[in-house]
LUMDREN-648586 format. One record per residue: x, y, z of N, C-alpha, C in turn; residue in one letter. Coordinates in pm, whole numbers, plus 50000, padded with zeros to 5 digits. Layout:
# LUMDREN-648586
XYZXYZXYZa ...
***
This chain:
# LUMDREN-648586
941226598181695940256603481599938896597881631x 937866606181641936536601181664935876596781536x 934766589781549934086584081434933426594881352x 933696594681224933066604181133933006598080997x 931946601380922931806596380786932706604180690x 933086616080727933826624680633935146618880597x 935436618380468936756614380420936986599480411x 935986591480452936186576980450935916571780310x 936686561580272936556556080139935586544680136x 934816543880027933956532480001933916530879852x 935036526579795935216526579652934786513279593x 933926513179494933426500279444934436492979360x 934316479779358935076471279266934256470379138x 934916471479026934216471678898933506458478871x 934176447578891933576434578860933636425878985x 932546424579056932516416879179932106402379150x 932656393379227932316379279212931426375279328x 930196371179299929266367079403929346351979420x 929446347579546929526333479575928406330179673x 927606320079643926526316379734927116311379865x 926406314479975926846310080107927716320180175x 928206330580107929016340880171928136352580203x 928576360880299927846372980321927656375680466x 927166387980497926946392080634925556387980679x 924646397180682923296394480723923266387580858x 922346378380875922306370880997923216358780990x 924096359280893925256351480883925086337580825x 925856335880718925966322880656926826314180747x 926916301380714927806292880791929106290880718x 929436299880628930746299180565931776304580659x 933036300680643934086305280732934296320080713x 934306327680823934536341880814935956343980773x 936226349880670937576352280631937736366680604x 937896375780541937996389680554937206395880445x 937246408880435936506414980328937246426580276x 936976433380188937506446080155937786446280009x 937736457879957937966459979819937756474279791x 938196478679679938026492279633938806493179505x 938686504679439939386506079312940666513479332x 941586511779238942896517779256942906532279216x 943796539279286944106553079248945596553579227x 946206564979236947656565479212948406559179325x 949496552379295950306545479397951436554579442x 951896551879566952966559979621954296552779609x 955356560079604956706554179608957556560579714x 956896566079817957636572479923958326562180008x 959476565780063960206556780148959676557780291x 959606546480357959226546280497960436550980579x 960206559980679961316564380763962066552580824x 963376553080811964196542580869964346530480778x 963696530480664963786519080574964516523480448x 965366514480396966076517480276965336513480150x 964126507780166963376502980051962096510980034x 961816514679912960616522679886959366513979893x 958266520479928956966514079926956596511279781x 956136499179753955806495279617954526501879568x 954256499979439953036505779382951876495879379x 952116483279420951036473679432950586467279304x 951286469479196950846464579066951746453479015x 951236441279013951936430078954953256426879020x 954106419978945955436416578995955446404879093x 954306397979107954166387279205953506375479138x 953986363379172953336351179126953056342279245x 952036333779231951646324779337952276311179314x 953056306579412953686293379406953006284279505x 952406273479457951656264679547952616256779635x 952396257379766953186250279864952666236179881x 951346234679871950756221379887949246222579888x 948596211079893947136210079895946756203880029x 945776210080099945436206080234943926204580248x 943506199580364942106196880390941526208580470x 940806217480401940196229280464941226237380545x 942286241780479943276249780552942716263780586x 943066268680705942596281780749943716291480781x 944926286280807945986295280855947346288780834x 948366297080826949726292080816950616300380909x 951526293680976952416300381073953796294081065x 954766301481124956116296481130956796302381253x 957456294181333958186299981448959326308581400x 959696317981485960696327881442962126322581445x 962346311181510963716307181534963896291981534x 963166285181444963246270281451963146264181312x 964066267881226964146261281097963206267180990x 963106259980878962396265080762961016259180739x 960606249780824959286243780805958186253880836x 957056252780764955876260380797954806251080849x 953796256780912952736248880978951406253580925x 950636244280872949336247380812948236242080905x 947376251180947946246247781034945056243780950x 944536231780975943356226980905942126227380996x 941016231880941939836234581019939366222381096x 939566210581041939096198281106939816194181232x 940946200881262941606198181389943036193381381x 943636194381265945046190081249945926201881208x 947186200781245948236210181197949256202081126x 949516205681001950496198780917951806206680914x 952906199680937954246205680929954786202980789x 955146213580719955506212380578956946216880562x 957776208180508959166211280486959346219080355x 960506225380335960726233080212960566225180084x 960746211880089960586203779969959126199279950x 958216204180036956816201180020956316189180094x 957176181880162956736169980237955976174680361x 954856167780388953966171580499953806160180596x 953926163580726953666153780833952736160380935x 951946152281002950996157581100951756161281231x 951666173881265952316178981387951396177581506x 950106180381488949126179481600947796174881540x 947126165981611945816161381571944906161781693x 944036171681697943066172681809941626172281751x 941486165181641940186164681574939106158781662x 939466150781762938476144881853938086154381965x 938696166381968938436175782077937706188282031x 937306188681904936726200981849935416197881780x 934646208581751933556208081658933986216281537x 933716211081418934216217481296933096218981195x 933136229781122932146232481018931646246681030x 931246252680916930856266580921932006275380965x 931816282481074932876291381127933556285081247x 933286272381274933876265681389934986256381347x 935856253081441936936243681414938216247981477x 939326242681432940656247181470940976259281385x 941096271181449941056283581372942406290281353x 943346288181445944706293981423945656287981526x 946916291881512947946288281609948946299681617x 949696299881725950796309781742951916303281818x 953146305181768954336300281837954826310881935x 955236306282054955856315482150957116321482087x 957436334082117958646340082059959916332082086x 959936324782198961106316682232960866301882204x 960076298782102959676285082077960876275482064x 961956279882005963116270881986963636265682119x 963506273782224963946269482357962816263382439x 961656269782438960576265582527959696254682463x 959596254182332958696244882266957216248182278x 956896259982333955506263682360954826269382235x 953586264982213952746271082111951306270382157x 950446277982084949086280082132948116278182016x 946956272382047945936270281944944616275981994x 943796279981896942456285281924941466276581851x 940486270581922939516262081856938166262781929x 937136257381862935826255781926935696241281972x 935356239482097935256225882155933926219582115x 933686206882155932456200282112931166207482149x 931206216182251930036224082287929936236882201x 930936239382119930946251282036931566263482103x 932226261482216932806272682289934296274182255x 934796286382270936196289482237937116284182347x 938206278082300939276273882392940606278682332x 941396284782416942786288282381943666279482469x 944506271482403945216260682473946696261382442x 947486258882543948946258282530949406243882520x 950346241382429951036228482418952536230882418x 953256220182448954716220682440955196209682344x 956096213382256956726203782165958156201082212x 958556188482205959936184882242960546177382124x 961686182282080962376176381964961456175381842x 960616185481826959746186081710958466177981721x 958226171581836957006163681854956226169381970x 954886170281952954036175982054953856166282169x 954086171182288953786163582410952326166682447x 951406157782411949986160582432949606161182577x 950426155282664950146156182808950436170182861x 951086178582780951396192182823950216201782803x 949126196782750947966205282723947546213282846x 947376226382827946986235382937946016245582878x 944796245782931943786255282885944056268982946x 944326278782861944526292282909943216299682926x 942356298382825941156306582821939956298482773x 938856299582840937616293182799936506303682793x 935906305182675934896315282654933666308682594x 932536309882664931276304382612930846312182489x 930416304982385929916311182262928406308682252x 927616319482250926146317582247925606312982113x 926376315282005925946310881872927166304781800x 926946297681690928056290781625928896299481532x 928566312281517929346320781427930016332281506x 930876339381439931626350781498932506346381612x 933296336181588934216331481691935546338881694x 935796347681594937126353281582938096341681558x 939066340081648939886327981639941356330081612x 941796342481595943206344581564944016346681693x 945186340581696946176342881799947416348981734x 947956359581797949186365781752949986370681871x 951286368081867952146374781962952516388581907x 952286398781991952556412281949954026416081964x 954396428081920955776432481930956226434082074x 955276434482167955606435382311955776421882376x 955626410882298955796397482351954556391682414x 953446399082419952216393882479951366386982372x 950486378382419949586370882329948266378482312x 947936381282185946706388182150945706377882095x 944456378882138943426369182105942216376482048x 941776372881928940616379081867939366371181894x 938326378281940937026371881967935926379881897x 935036372981826933886379781769932856382781875x 931716388781830930716393581925929786382681977x 930036370281941929236359281993928256354081890x 928046361381779927296355881670925846360181660x 925086351981592923756355381542923956366781444x 923136377081447923296388481358922866401081430x 923566412081404923186424981461923566426881604x 924436418581659924866419981798923666420481891x 922866409781894921566410381969921706413182117x 922796408582178922996411382321923926423382343x 924256430482236925036442782245926366440482319x 927106430382275928336426482342929516434682292x 929466439482168930646445982110931226457082193x 930356465482250930786477182326930716474982478x 930376462782520930216459482661931536454682718x 932156462682802933466459482858933406448882967x 932196444383005932096434083107932196420083050x 932226418882916932316405982851933516405882755x 934026393982727935206392682640934856392282493x 933606389482458933206388482317933216401982249x 933596401882120933696414282044934926422282074x 936006415382114937196422282163938486416082103x 939566423382118940926417582109941466417882251x 941906406182298942446405182433943976405182429x 944586408582541946046408982554946406402582686x 947146391382683947546384582803948986379882793x 949546376682910950816369682919950456355082950x 950836345582866950466331482894951026325783020x 951926332783086952516327683209951466327383320x 951366316283394950356315483504950616326283610x 949526330383674949576339983782948786334483901x 949446327883992948776321184101947846310484049x 946556311384086945566301684038945066304683898x 945426316283846944986319583710945946313483608x 945426307983497946316301883398947106311783315x 946826324683331947566335083257947676347383344x 948526356583299948746368983370948186380383287x 947486389583352947006401583286948096412083295x 948596417483183949606427983191949126439883273x 949976445283354949566456283442949196468783365x 949696470083241949366482283164948226480183066x 947466468983079946256467682998945326479383028x 944566483982930943816496682946942696496383049x 942146484783082940966484683167941186477383300x 942446475783339942716468583463942156475783585x 942026488683579941506496483691940106501883669x 939416496383567938056501083536937036491583600x 936206496883686935216488783755934276482283653x 934076469283671933136462083586933676457683452x 934896461683418935486457983290936386445983305x 936426437583200937356426383199938776431583173x 939736428683262941066434283248941846428983130x 941406417483072942106411782956941906419882828x 940866428482825940526435582701941576445682664x 941966445082537942886454982478942126464682389x 941356459682291940536467782204939116461882203x 938126470382167936736465582169935956471882056x 934636468582052933806473581944934076466781813x 934256453481818934556445481698933476435081674x 933126432881551932076423181516932666409181504x 933686407881419934376395181403935766397381346x 936726400281431938096402981384938786390081344x 938316384381233938776371181188940296370681174x 940886380881115942326381381101942836395581129x 943866396481212944546409181239946036406281238x 946846416681235948306414681229949016426881284x 950296424981311951166435881353952246437681245x 952466449881203953536452981110954886449781177x 955636440781122956866436381186957896447481195x 957766458181115958696469381123958236480281222x 956946483481219956436494981298955676490781423x 955166478581424954316474281535952886479081521x 952516485981414951156490481393950206478481387x 948996480181442947976469681444946996471781330x 946806461281249945826461581140944786450781167x 943506454181145942406445181173941466444681053x 941146432381008940066430580912938856425980990x 937846434881002936656431781081935506428780987x 935016416280995933966411580902932656418680931x 931986423280824930806431680836929496424080845x 928426431780858927096426180875926326426180742x 925496435980719924606435780602925206442680480x 926016452780502926376461380387927856463980370x 928656464180480930036469080469931016460180543x 932196458780484933356452580546934356463680577x 935226461380677936126472280712937526467480749x 938476476280725939866474680770940186486380863x 940736483080979941106492981078942646492381098x 943256504181114944696504781141944966515281248x 945706511181349946156520581453947656518781474x 948316529481515949726528981541950076520181658x 951346516881669951796508181777951326513681912x 950646505381988950146509282120948856517082119x 948446522382004947246530882001945966522682002x 946086509381986944906500782001944506498782145x 945366502482238945106500482378943916508982423x 942826502482456941636509582500940786514982386x 941146511982262940436517682148939136510482121x 938116518082083936876512582033936846514181882x 936386503481813936216503981668934736504481629x 933876506581731932546511181702931396501481691x 931666488681661930546479381647929886476981785x 928546477281799927586477681692926866491081681x 927506501781732926976515081702927186518281553x 928276512481498928636514781359928916501381289x 928556500881163929036490381073929836497580966x 931116494880957931936502480864931926517180904x 931556525880810931536540280838930106545580857x 929126536280869927736540380883927156536181017x 926136543281063925446539781187924736526281171x 924706518481281924046505581276922976504581383x 923346501081505922346500381612922206514081679x 921026519981664920816533681714920826534481865x 920626523181933920656523582079922076522282135x 923066521682049924456520782091925196533782060x 926136537382146926916549782127928386546482147x 929206551882061930656550782075931286562982009x 931136574682071931526587282005933006588381973x 933846581182044935296581882020935786570081939x 934886562781874935296550981797936196555081682x 937196546881657938156549081548937536544281418x 937416552781317936786548481192937726539681108x 937156531681020937986523280935938806531680835x 939916525680793940716532280688940226528280550x 939496517180543938936512780416937646505080442x 936636507980359935356501280367935086495080231x 934546482880232934176475980110932706472180115x 931996474680006930556472980006930146458879963x 929126453380028928566440679986927916441779849x 927426453779815926796455779683927786453679570x 929076453679601930116451479499930626437279502x 929946428279572930296414079572931066409679695x 931496418779777932246414879899931316408380000x 931896399080077931066392180177931756390380309x 933086389080311933786385980434935266389380416x 935686400080480937026404980457938076395780519x 939106393080442940226385380492941356395180521x 941436399080650942476408080690943846402280662x 944766410780617946056405880576947196411180661x 948216416180595949426420480666950176430880582x 951056438080651951936447180582953156439480534x 953366439380403954426431480343955796437180373x 956676428880429958056433480458959076424080394x 958646415880299959576407680224960236416580118x 961536419480131962186428680036962186423679892x 961966410679873961946405379738960656408979664x 959606411779740958326415479681958286430779667x 959016435779572959236450279564957946457779535x 957006452179459955796459579429954846460179548x 954986450779642954126450379759954796455479887x 956076457979878956816461580000956206473880068x 955966472780198955436483980274953946486180257x 953276477480183951846478980157951046468580237x 949816472280273948916462980343948196454580237x 948416441580246947836431980150946596425480213x 945516424680138944276418780189943466413280074x 942296407380106941416402080002940016400580063x 939116394479986937766391580034937436376979998x 936766370080091936436356080071935676353679942x 934736362179909933896360279790934526365779664x 935166377179670935726383379550937046376979513x 937936374579610939156367079587940306374379524x 940146387179487941236394479426942176399979533x 943486397979517944456403479608944626418379580x 944526426479687944596440679675945556445879783x 945996458279770946876464279870946786479179868x 947246485279978947316499979986948396503480085x 948856516080078949876520880173949176523880307x 949566516680413948866518480539949336530480619x 948426538880656948696550280744947676549380858x 948126547680983947186546081091946106556981095x 944856552781102943696561281120943466571181005x 944076568480890943906577180774943306569080658x 942326574580588941716567080476942736562780373x 942596550580325943486545280222943316553480094x 944446557280032944386565879914944856558879787x 945466547379797946036541079677945696526379669x 944466522979704944056508779701944136503479560x 944856492479542945246487879409945126472779397x 944616468279284944526453879257945916448779212x 946336437579273947626431879239947616424979105x 946476419579071946406411678947946466396778970x 946296392579096946256378279131944946375379203x 944476363079188943176359079244943316345679314x 942656344279429942606331679503941166329179547x 940626317679504939266314279542939186311479692x 938146316579755937836313779896939046315979985x 939626327479977940836330380051940496332680197x 941106324980284940796324880428941786332980510x 943056333080471944066339380554945306342980471x 946066352180528947456354380488948356350580607x 949576346680577950516343480684951886348980651x 952716349780754954066355580734955086346280794x 956116343080716957206334780765958176342880848x 959076335880911960056342480999960906352580924x 961156350180794961986358980715961146369380638x 959866369980663958996379280595958286373680473x 958556361080438957836354680327956356355180353x 955586358380249954136359580262953466347180202x 952486342080274951696330580232950246334580223x 949496327480139948056329580128947386316080129x 946246315280198945596302680224944176302780164x 943866292780086942506290880033941846279480105x 940666281780159939966271080227939586259780133x 939686262180002939436251579903940546241379899x 941716244479959942796234479969944216239679949x 944456248179849945856252379824946366262579928x 947646261579957948376271980026949456276879931x 949556290179916950486296179821951556304479893x 952726304679831953776313979870953806325079763x 953886337379807953996348579713955476350479679x 955766349679551957136350579503957226361579397x 958396367779381958576377479274958516370179137x 957936376679041957866370478907959286369178854x 959496358278780960846355678725961066363878600x 
***
């Protein structure tokens, strides 16, 4: 689908919460977390093909259970095959391992290897799909020079072997904001890396649509070394045979894809792309359809034209746009809920905004405008991320300190 304003939603929130220090513009130094909002319409109860559970209506039925209090938490992750502990990423450079009874121990401390503050720091982690056997996991952080590093570590018997450190990717950052920072293993087993456009405001070097640079992109790599290269570029990446293009690029035209996710049932890719002056956006494409896709920045911000000297006629438009005039400042991209216990949210895309803080959801249909965006009735201050456990349990992270588990109301 090419970019068009027709049919796109930009539904206002009735009561927006404004927080100083948040917002697009030439960018605050608050952590980019996601944006989005809109008002609810009628909810669907259609069943997803192949699923025995109906899509929820998004209204209530959920309570927030605090897992613990942390120091500037930004993300939560859990390996798919290694027990019940979860791992909380703290911006200052530590990862805390949290047991089901709430006890926390430090799993990794690289605070002496990073710069932290604003949008910089230790931004996320991802466990290899075979972590139980290999012990491999990956972290994304900004080093003391403010540049992005994606690094592999190996854990043995639950303890990190720091001598195993191996830098996979080093990307210079021209400004201290728009670092992206999310790592995710996709349904194909490859590692996906989100990078913002390099920062400042307005994409001054026009990196978003420039295929010769890695900034403003989602990358796709195999962490396995390839000769002298620390990683392997998959042969079916979309630009491997394009002259002048970086072969690691999977999707492009992104301003700051702070959080993205893959639907664990369908493999669909969902992206919360943090906006500039006026609009935040959520993008959704079907499994594999993100390969080679442009999402338009900086020819477009949300569903409107932005830099007139940029063109991206085949850009995929957002499925949902949230306006800064309604209090939104930085969209926190979420995930499609597949926890069967969360019946009201099952099959819905859950998201929030850093400044507004209200949890909202809608039925995700790739490349189609959201039609049933609904407020859940729960609020989290300064929400930075959502996370998903190995069994589908959903977590929500507030940079103010708490990490919550979403549970069905009793």
